[in-house]
Short mmCIF file of the C-alpha atoms (twelve columns), coordinates in Angstrom:
data_MODEL
# 
_entry.id   MODEL 
# 
loop_
_atom_site.group_PDB 
_atom_site.id 
_atom_site.type_symbol 
_atom_site.label_atom_id 
_atom_site.label_alt_id 
_atom_site.label_comp_id 
_atom_site.label_asym_id 
_atom_site.label_seq_id 
_atom_site.Cartn_x 
_atom_site.Cartn_y 
_atom_site.Cartn_z 
_atom_site.pdbx_PDB_model_num 
ATOM 1  C CA . MET A 1  -0.210  0.063   -0.208  1 
ATOM 2  C CA . THR A 2  1.095   3.640   -1.104  1 
ATOM 3  C CA . SER A 3  1.476   6.231   1.880   1 
ATOM 4  C CA . SER A 4  -1.780  7.527   0.488   1 
ATOM 5  C CA . GLY A 5  -3.573  4.526   1.834   1 
ATOM 6  C CA . GLU A 6  -3.987  3.188   -2.295  1 
ATOM 7  C CA . TYR A 7  -3.118  -0.429  -3.414  1 
ATOM 8  C CA . THR A 8  -0.194  -0.405  -6.259  1 
ATOM 9  C CA . VAL A 9  -0.953  -2.080  -9.364  1 
ATOM 10 C CA . SER A 10 1.419   -4.890  -8.035  1 
ATOM 11 C CA . GLU A 11 -0.598  -5.566  -5.187  1 
ATOM 12 C CA . THR A 12 -3.883  -5.372  -7.108  1 
ATOM 13 C CA . ALA A 13 -3.026  -8.099  -9.717  1 
ATOM 14 C CA . ARG A 14 -1.779  -10.104 -7.129  1 
ATOM 15 C CA . ALA A 15 -5.158  -9.913  -5.210  1 
ATOM 16 C CA . ALA A 16 -7.062  -10.563 -8.632  1 
ATOM 17 C CA . GLY A 17 -4.702  -13.413 -9.060  1 
ATOM 18 C CA . ILE A 18 -3.006  -12.260 -12.591 1 
ATOM 19 C CA . SER A 19 0.304   -10.737 -14.010 1 
ATOM 20 C CA . ARG A 20 0.784   -7.179  -13.874 1 
ATOM 21 C CA . GLN A 21 1.509   -7.515  -17.681 1 
ATOM 22 C CA . ALA A 22 -1.992  -9.075  -17.922 1 
ATOM 23 C CA . TYR A 23 -3.950  -5.986  -16.178 1 
ATOM 24 C CA . TYR A 24 -1.728  -3.714  -18.662 1 
ATOM 25 C CA . LYS A 25 -2.909  -5.774  -21.435 1 
ATOM 26 C CA . TRP A 26 -6.296  -5.188  -20.448 1 
ATOM 27 C CA . LEU A 27 -5.967  -1.505  -19.576 1 
ATOM 28 C CA . ASN A 28 -4.811  -0.981  -23.194 1 
ATOM 29 C CA . ARG A 29 -6.911  -3.300  -24.942 1 
ATOM 30 C CA . ARG A 30 -9.141  -2.163  -28.032 1 
ATOM 31 C CA . LEU A 31 -12.946 -2.554  -27.084 1 
ATOM 32 C CA . SER A 32 -15.113 -4.965  -29.077 1 
ATOM 33 C CA . LEU A 33 -17.997 -3.572  -30.813 1 
ATOM 34 C CA . ARG A 34 -20.420 -4.644  -28.706 1 
ATOM 35 C CA . GLU A 35 -18.617 -3.503  -25.572 1 
ATOM 36 C CA . GLN A 36 -18.661 -0.281  -27.645 1 
ATOM 37 C CA . GLN A 37 -22.077 -0.283  -28.246 1 
ATOM 38 C CA . GLU A 38 -23.089 -1.236  -24.658 1 
ATOM 39 C CA . ARG A 39 -21.036 1.795   -23.622 1 
ATOM 40 C CA . GLU A 40 -23.219 3.906   -25.889 1 
ATOM 41 C CA . VAL A 41 -26.634 2.605   -24.570 1 
ATOM 42 C CA . LEU A 42 -25.397 3.565   -21.366 1 
ATOM 43 C CA . GLU A 43 -24.457 6.885   -22.214 1 
ATOM 44 C CA . GLU A 44 -27.605 7.324   -23.535 1 
ATOM 45 C CA . ILE A 45 -29.622 6.095   -20.416 1 
ATOM 46 C CA . LYS A 46 -27.679 8.665   -18.365 1 
ATOM 47 C CA . ARG A 47 -28.371 11.322  -20.544 1 
ATOM 48 C CA . ILE A 48 -32.251 10.544  -20.732 1 
ATOM 49 C CA . GLU A 49 -32.024 10.030  -16.814 1 
ATOM 50 C CA . LYS A 50 -30.554 13.254  -16.270 1 
ATOM 51 C CA . ARG A 51 -33.351 15.031  -18.074 1 
ATOM 52 C CA . HIS A 52 -36.009 13.482  -16.211 1 
# 
C-alpha cells in the first residue's frame, strides 16, 4: 500500500490472481464492437435519466 493509502498495481494484480502484464494488456486493449455499443447505450440511458 502506498503512503496515500492506495494499493499499487502489483498488489491489486496479485490479489486478483493475475500478472501486472495481463493487467496492462487488458487496460490498453481495444473495445469490441459489442462493448462499444453497450457503452453508447449506457451513456444514452444516463442522458435520459438526467433529463427526467
